Every structure is written in C-alpha cells, then in structure tokens.
N, C-alpha and C positions, 0 to 999 in steps of 0.2 A: 177688353181691359187686358193689357200687357204687363206682366211682372216686371218689377225693377230688379237688375241682377243683384245678387248678395254681393255686398261689400266685403272682402277679403280682408283681415288682421294681418297686418307685416308681422311675423314672427319676431321678438324683439330677444336675443339671447341672455338670459341670466347668468351670472356668477357671482359666487360668494367670497366674502371678504375672509381671508384666512386667519384676521384676529379676532373680528367680533362674531363671523359667523352669518351675518345679514346678506341676504341673496337680495340682488340690485340688477339693473338693466347694465349690460356690459360697457357702455358707453360711460356709466357713471364712476367707474373704478379706475383704477391707477394699474397698469399692467407689469410685474416685474418679472422678467425673463432670465433663465440660466443659458448662457453661450458657452461657446468653447473659449471664448476671450473674457469670460466672466459674468457676473449678474449684472444685467442693466435695465433701466427705467425704458418699457415700451410706449411710447405716445400713440403709435400707430395701431398696437396691437397685433400686428402680423408678423413679428421677428420670429425666426424660428427658433425652436428651444424650449425647454419646459418653462411653463409660465405659472404664475400665482398673481391673485387680483388682493389690492389692499382699497380701503375708502380714500377719500382726500382729505382726511382727517388726521391731525398729529396722533390723536391718541391712539386711531388705529395703528399708524407707522410705529409707536412705541413697542405696545403691546408686538406687533410683528417682528421688531427687530430683537427682542427677548428670546425669539426660537421659533416662531408659528412659520416665519417666512421661509427660515433653511430647511425646516422640517417640509413644507409643502415643495420647495425647489430639490428637495432630497441633495442638497450641497452644504456644505460647509461656508459660511460667508469669510471671505479674508478681509485684513483690517482696510483694503482698498475699495472693496465692495461695500464695507460697512459705512465707510467713509462718504462715498458718493451716497448713498441712501441716506445718510444722516443730513447732508447738505439739501437734497432735494426736502426731506423731512421738515427741514427748518425754514422753508419757505410756506408751509401750510398753515392756515389758523390755529389759533389756542381753542377755539370753540368746543365745548363738551356738550355733544349731543344729549337730549333727553332719556335714549334707551340704553346709552353706555354705562357700565357699572365705573366706580373709581377704580383707579388704577393704584395697586397696593406695592 
C-alpha cells in the first residue's frame, strides 16, 4: 500500500487593516502606498514604497483618513492625496459590518 503524498497548503499572506485592526488575506484588502510622487492606491499590490492596507469598506476608510493611514505611511497626506483617496472612498458601499464600532 502506497501513501498518498501530503497536500501542501499554499501560504496566504495576511495583512492588518490600519483602521479596524482586523487581519485578513492580503488579496481582500486595498493597498495604499507612499511613493515619491505622493500617496497612491495600489491595485496590483506591487508598487515600490511604504504601504498600508484598508478594507474595502467606507467605515474603515473614514477612520483611516482621520489619521491612522497617515501614521502607517509615516507621511502627511497632502490635500491632493486626500482628495484622491476620498474619491476612491466615495465609490465604496455604505454597509456597516457587525464587528465595527460606531464612528463617533
């Protein structure tokens, strides 16, 4: 009788949302990266620069733009950066997940 080869589980990178601190697979998060040209949304997850992750939920983006995102990127968000991020945030749904605390 021969043994079946053990199936290897593929490693799934985990990332933490800077707003709500929930850990999820990297592919389920939106990466924001600080580059020499400013802060950019990184859909590929491969741009060079310091990155931070947020859920694709408006509540996390609102909380992140209050300061957690700038702190994680170790940079001040310019008015242009903030406008670009707010435009992206406005495309996100308004759903409030069960685990989120109400924003005060």
